[in-house]
C-alpha positions as a Markdown table, in Angstrom:
| # | Residue | x | y | z |
|---|---|---|---|---|
| 1 | Met | 15.2 | 6.0 | -16.0 |
| 2 | Ala | 12.7 | 7.4 | -13.6 |
| 3 | Ser | 12.3 | 10.6 | -13.0 |
| 4 | Phe | 13.0 | 12.3 | -9.7 |
| 5 | Lys | 9.3 | 12.8 | -8.9 |
| 6 | Thr | 8.8 | 9.0 | -9.5 |
| 7 | Ala | 11.8 | 8.5 | -7.2 |
| 8 | Glu | 10.4 | 10.6 | -4.6 |
| 9 | Leu | 6.9 | 9.0 | -5.0 |
| 10 | Ala | 8.5 | 5.3 | -4.3 |
| 11 | Gln | 10.2 | 7.0 | -1.5 |
| 12 | Leu | 7.2 | 8.1 | 0.3 |
| 13 | Asn | 4.9 | 5.3 | -0.5 |
| 14 | Asp | 7.9 | 3.1 | 0.7 |
| 15 | Ala | 7.8 | 5.3 | 4.1 |
| 16 | Phe | 4.2 | 5.2 | 4.4 |
| 17 | Arg | 4.0 | 1.5 | 3.8 |
| 18 | Arg | 6.6 | 0.8 | 6.6 |
| 19 | Gly | 4.2 | 2.7 | 9.0 |
| 20 | Asp | 6.8 | 6.0 | 9.1 |
| 21 | Pro | 4.3 | 8.5 | 11.1 |
| 22 | Ser | 5.5 | 11.7 | 8.9 |
| 23 | Val | 3.6 | 10.4 | 6.0 |
| 24 | Pro | 0.0 | 10.8 | 6.6 |
| 25 | Gly | -2.8 | 8.5 | 5.7 |
| 26 | Gln | -4.9 | 5.2 | 6.7 |
| 27 | Arg | -4.4 | 1.5 | 6.3 |
| 28 | Leu | -7.6 | -0.7 | 5.4 |
| 29 | Ile | -7.9 | -4.2 | 5.5 |
| 30 | Thr | -10.8 | -5.7 | 3.3 |
| 31 | Ala | -13.6 | -7.8 | 4.8 |
| 32 | Gly | -12.4 | -10.8 | 2.6 |
| 33 | Val | -8.9 | -10.5 | 4.4 |
| 34 | Val | -10.6 | -10.1 | 7.7 |
| 35 | His | -12.4 | -13.1 | 7.5 |
| 36 | Leu | -9.1 | -14.8 | 6.4 |
| 37 | Leu | -7.3 | -13.4 | 9.4 |
| 38 | Asn | -10.2 | -14.9 | 11.6 |
| 39 | Gln | -10.8 | -18.0 | 10.1 |
| 40 | Leu | -6.4 | -18.5 | 10.6 |
| 41 | Asp | -6.6 | -16.8 | 14.0 |
| 42 | Ile | -3.9 | -14.4 | 13.0 |
| 43 | His | -3.7 | -10.7 | 14.4 |
| 44 | Ala | -3.6 | -8.0 | 11.6 |
| 45 | Glu | -0.4 | -6.6 | 12.6 |
| 46 | Thr | 1.1 | -10.0 | 11.4 |
| 47 | Leu | 0.0 | -9.2 | 7.9 |
| 48 | Ile | 0.6 | -5.3 | 8.0 |
| 49 | Gln | 4.2 | -6.3 | 9.1 |
| 50 | Arg | 4.2 | -8.6 | 6.3 |
| 51 | Val | 3.2 | -5.7 | 3.7 |
| 52 | Ala | 5.6 | -3.2 | 5.4 |
| 53 | Gln | 9.0 | -5.6 | 4.5 |
| 54 | Phe | 7.7 | -6.2 | 1.1 |
| 55 | Asn | 10.5 | -5.5 | -1.6 |
| 56 | Asp | 9.7 | -7.7 | -4.3 |
| 57 | Phe | 8.8 | -5.0 | -7.2 |
| 58 | Thr | 9.4 | -5.5 | -10.7 |
| 59 | Asp | 8.7 | -4.2 | -14.3 |
| 60 | His | 5.3 | -6.1 | -14.2 |
| 61 | Asn | 3.9 | -5.3 | -10.6 |
| 62 | Asp | 5.4 | -1.8 | -10.5 |
| 63 | Pro | 5.9 | -0.4 | -14.0 |
| 64 | Tyr | 5.9 | 3.0 | -13.0 |
| 65 | Gly | 8.5 | 2.8 | -10.2 |
| 66 | Glu | 6.3 | 4.0 | -8.0 |
| 67 | His | 5.7 | 1.4 | -5.3 |
| 68 | Asp | 2.0 | 1.4 | -5.0 |
| 69 | Phe | 1.3 | -2.3 | -5.3 |
| 70 | Gly | 2.6 | -5.5 | -4.4 |
| 71 | Val | 1.4 | -9.0 | -4.8 |
| 72 | Phe | 2.4 | -11.7 | -2.4 |
| 73 | Glu | 1.5 | -15.3 | -0.8 |
| 74 | Phe | -0.2 | -15.3 | 2.5 |
| 75 | His | -1.0 | -18.6 | 3.9 |
| 76 | Gly | -2.1 | -20.6 | 0.8 |
| 77 | His | -3.6 | -17.1 | -0.4 |
| 78 | Gln | -2.8 | -14.6 | -3.4 |
| 79 | Leu | -3.0 | -11.1 | -1.8 |
| 80 | Phe | -2.6 | -7.4 | -3.2 |
| 81 | Trp | -1.6 | -4.2 | -1.4 |
| 82 | Lys | -2.0 | -0.9 | -3.3 |
| 83 | Ile | -1.7 | 2.8 | -2.2 |
| 84 | Asp | -3.6 | 5.5 | -3.4 |
| 85 | Cys | -3.1 | 9.3 | -2.9 |
| 86 | Tyr | -5.8 | 11.6 | -2.1 |
| 87 | Asp | -6.3 | 15.4 | -1.1 |
| 88 | Ala | -6.2 | 16.2 | 2.4 |
| 89 | Asp | -10.2 | 15.4 | 2.4 |
| 90 | Tyr | -10.0 | 12.2 | 0.9 |
| 91 | Ala | -12.5 | 13.4 | -1.9 |
| 92 | Leu | -10.4 | 13.4 | -4.8 |
| 93 | Gly | -6.7 | 12.2 | -6.0 |
| 94 | Ser | -3.6 | 14.4 | -4.9 |
| 95 | Asp | -2.7 | 16.6 | -7.4 |
| 96 | Asp | 0.6 | 16.2 | -6.4 |
| 97 | Pro | 1.4 | 13.0 | -4.5 |
| 98 | Thr | 5.0 | 14.0 | -3.4 |
| 99 | Asp | 3.2 | 17.2 | -1.4 |
| 100 | Leu | 2.5 | 15.6 | 1.9 |
| 101 | Ser | 0.9 | 18.9 | 3.0 |
| 102 | Lys | -1.8 | 18.3 | 0.7 |
| 103 | Thr | -2.0 | 14.3 | 0.3 |
| 104 | Arg | -3.3 | 11.6 | 2.2 |
| 105 | Arg | -2.3 | 7.6 | 1.2 |
| 106 | Val | -4.3 | 4.7 | 1.7 |
| 107 | Leu | -3.1 | 1.6 | 2.3 |
| 108 | Thr | -5.5 | -1.4 | 1.1 |
| 109 | Ile | -4.8 | -4.7 | 1.7 |
| 110 | Met | -7.0 | -7.3 | -0.3 |
| 111 | Leu | -7.3 | -10.8 | -1.6 |
| 112 | Ala | -6.7 | -11.0 | -5.2 |
| 113 | Asp | -10.7 | -12.1 | -5.9 |
| 114 | Glu | -11.6 | -8.9 | -4.4 |
| 115 | Trp | -10.0 | -6.6 | -6.9 |
């Protein structure tokens, strides 16, 4: 059974991934994904919405129940997304990712082979 902190962390990660402005952070797309989107003539917002709607969490891709990683297919390519929690300056890892006053999230979307 997940602890209260783990459940709270998963809720905050979900909120951030879905675009909730009350959870601060940045969204990044790797160069490989930008290249793929350009080749397919697809706007990045389409991909960001796909990640926002992700809800296929399993013991395999979410073993700690934090909702900080996902794998999905996108136009024949395997993509990963992950959320990392940093301090307010994006310099170090956050010592309490549930404290929004001192945590900034970074959501990165990448091709599987960029991992």
